[in-house]
C-alpha positions in Angstrom: 0.0 -0.2 -0.2 2.8 2.2 0.7 4.4 1.9 -2.4 1.3 2.7 -4.3 1.0 6.1 -2.7 4.5 6.9 -3.4 4.0 6.2 -7.0 0.7 8.0 -7.0 2.8 11.2 -5.1 5.3 10.8 -7.8 2.6 10.8 -10.7 1.0 14.0 -9.3 4.4 15.8 -8.7 5.4 14.9 -12.3 1.9 16.2 -13.9 1.9 19.2 -11.6 5.4 20.2 -13.0 7.2 20.0 -9.6 9.6 17.2 -11.1 11.1 16.6 -14.2 10.1 13.4 -15.8 12.9 11.0 -15.8 15.2 11.2 -19.1 14.5 9.1 -21.9 17.4 6.6 -22.7 18.6 4.9 -26.0 17.7 1.1 -26.6 20.2 -1.8 -25.5 20.3 -2.3 -29.2 21.4 1.2 -29.9 23.8 0.8 -26.9 25.3 -2.4 -28.6 25.6 -0.6 -32.1 27.5 2.5 -30.6 30.1 0.1 -28.6 30.8 -1.6 -32.1 31.2 1.7 -33.9 33.6 2.7 -30.9 35.5 -0.4 -31.7 36.0 0.4 -35.4 37.1 4.1 -34.6 33.9 5.7 -35.7 32.7 8.3 -33.3 30.1 10.5 -34.8 30.8 13.9 -33.4 29.9 16.8 -35.8 31.6 19.9 -36.3 29.4 22.6 -37.1 29.8 26.3 -38.5 32.7 25.8 -40.6 33.8 26.3 -44.1 36.0 23.8 -45.3 36.9 22.7 -41.9 37.5 26.0 -40.5 35.4 27.7 -37.9 33.4 30.6 -39.0 33.5 32.2 -35.8 35.8 32.4 -32.5 34.6 28.9 -31.4 35.2 25.3 -32.8 31.7 23.9 -32.2 30.8 20.1 -31.8 27.9 18.2 -31.2 27.6 14.5 -29.9 24.3 12.5 -29.2 24.3 9.4 -27.2 25.7 7.2 -29.5 28.8 9.2 -30.2 29.1 9.6 -26.4 29.0 5.8 -26.1 31.1 5.1 -29.2 33.6 7.7 -27.9 33.9 5.8 -24.3 34.3 2.6 -26.0 37.0 3.7 -28.4 38.8 5.2 -25.4 38.7 2.0 -23.4 39.9 -0.2 -26.5 42.7 2.0 -27.4 43.7 1.5 -23.7 43.3 -2.3 -24.1 40.6 -2.1 -21.4 37.3 -4.0 -21.7 34.2 -2.1 -22.5 30.6 -3.5 -23.1 27.2 -2.6 -22.0 27.9 -3.2 -18.6 30.2 -0.3 -18.6 27.7 2.2 -19.9 26.0 4.3 -17.2 22.6 5.8 -17.4 23.9 9.1 -17.8 25.6 8.0 -21.2 22.5 6.2 -22.3 20.5 9.6 -21.8 18.9 10.6 -24.9 20.3 14.3 -25.0 22.8 16.2 -27.2 25.8 17.7 -26.1 27.2 20.9 -27.7 31.0 21.4 -27.0 32.6 24.5 -27.7 36.3 25.6 -27.5 37.5 29.2 -28.0 39.8 29.0 -31.2 42.6 31.3 -30.1 44.1 31.3 -33.7 41.2 32.7 -35.5 41.7 35.9 -37.2 39.0 37.7 -35.5 40.1 36.7 -31.9 43.7 38.3 -32.4 41.7 41.5 -33.5 39.3 42.0 -30.6 38.4 40.5 -27.4 35.8 38.1 -27.8 34.9 37.8 -23.8 33.7 34.8 -21.7 30.7 32.7 -22.6 27.7 33.4 -20.6 25.1 31.3 -22.5 24.3 28.8 -25.4 21.1 28.1 -26.8 19.7 26.4 -30.3 17.7 28.5 -32.6 16.0 28.0 -35.9 17.9 29.5 -38.9 17.0 32.8 -39.4 14.6 33.4 -36.5 14.8 36.7 -34.7 15.2 37.3 -31.2 13.8 34.6 -28.8 11.8 32.9 -31.7 11.9 29.1 -31.7 14.9 29.3 -28.8 15.5 26.2 -27.2 17.2 26.4 -23.8 19.8 23.9 -22.4 18.7 21.2 -19.8 22.0 22.2 -18.2 25.0 23.9 -19.4 28.7 24.1 -17.9 30.0 27.4 -19.8 33.3 27.4 -18.1 33.9 23.5 -19.3 32.3 24.6 -22.9 29.3 22.2 -22.6 25.7 22.7 -23.1 23.1 19.7 -23.2 19.7 19.7 -24.9 17.0 17.3 -24.9 16.0 18.3 -28.8 16.8 20.5 -31.7 14.7 23.0 -33.3 12.8 22.1 -36.7 14.8 21.9 -39.7 18.1 24.1 -40.0 19.4 25.8 -36.9 22.1 27.8 -35.4 23.9 26.9 -32.1 24.0 30.8 -30.5 26.9 31.4 -28.2 26.5 34.6 -26.0 29.5 36.0 -24.8 30.4 39.3 -22.8 30.8 41.0 -25.9 28.8 39.6 -28.8 26.6 36.8 -29.9 27.8 34.3 -32.4 26.0 31.8 -34.6 27.3 28.6 -35.8 24.8 27.0 -38.5 23.7 23.2 -38.5 23.3 22.1 -42.0 20.4 19.4 -42.6 23.2 17.3 -43.5 25.3 17.8 -40.5 22.1 17.4 -38.3 21.6 14.0 -39.7 25.3 12.9 -38.8 24.7 13.6 -35.0 23.8 10.5 -33.4 
């Protein structure tokens, strides 16, 4: 009886918006496929906002999904001759969230000509949207370590928007790049 009342209380809290729902996770089959990708050295982290592999701004911006996260961990283990299978995959690794990774490019021409300032916030926004239109806020972010986590992307083509002390920079994610994020 106590377990039933606790379950009911949790359900009421979720519906009332007092508690976040448990994060979605990828399937066991997807986990096995990601580990095999890592074994092959195939880690689908996608760099965005580039022309011919060179960043169009003051940051190098990458997006990884849960498949890339697991494949990267597997690759790292295999390169060190350590075992890695589904028992090594944590619930956090399996969360169906996307990580945006951004690192300041100190070699960019614009960086050398003016100060960029520290990063204050990162959002995702549909391409060519204005102001706050269609903005997706991160689930969590750690701008000091160059990371922001999102549970979804905007519809269609979109930008990773990095807000610094001094300016806003947008890094385009093309439909082709979007498809490669796993």
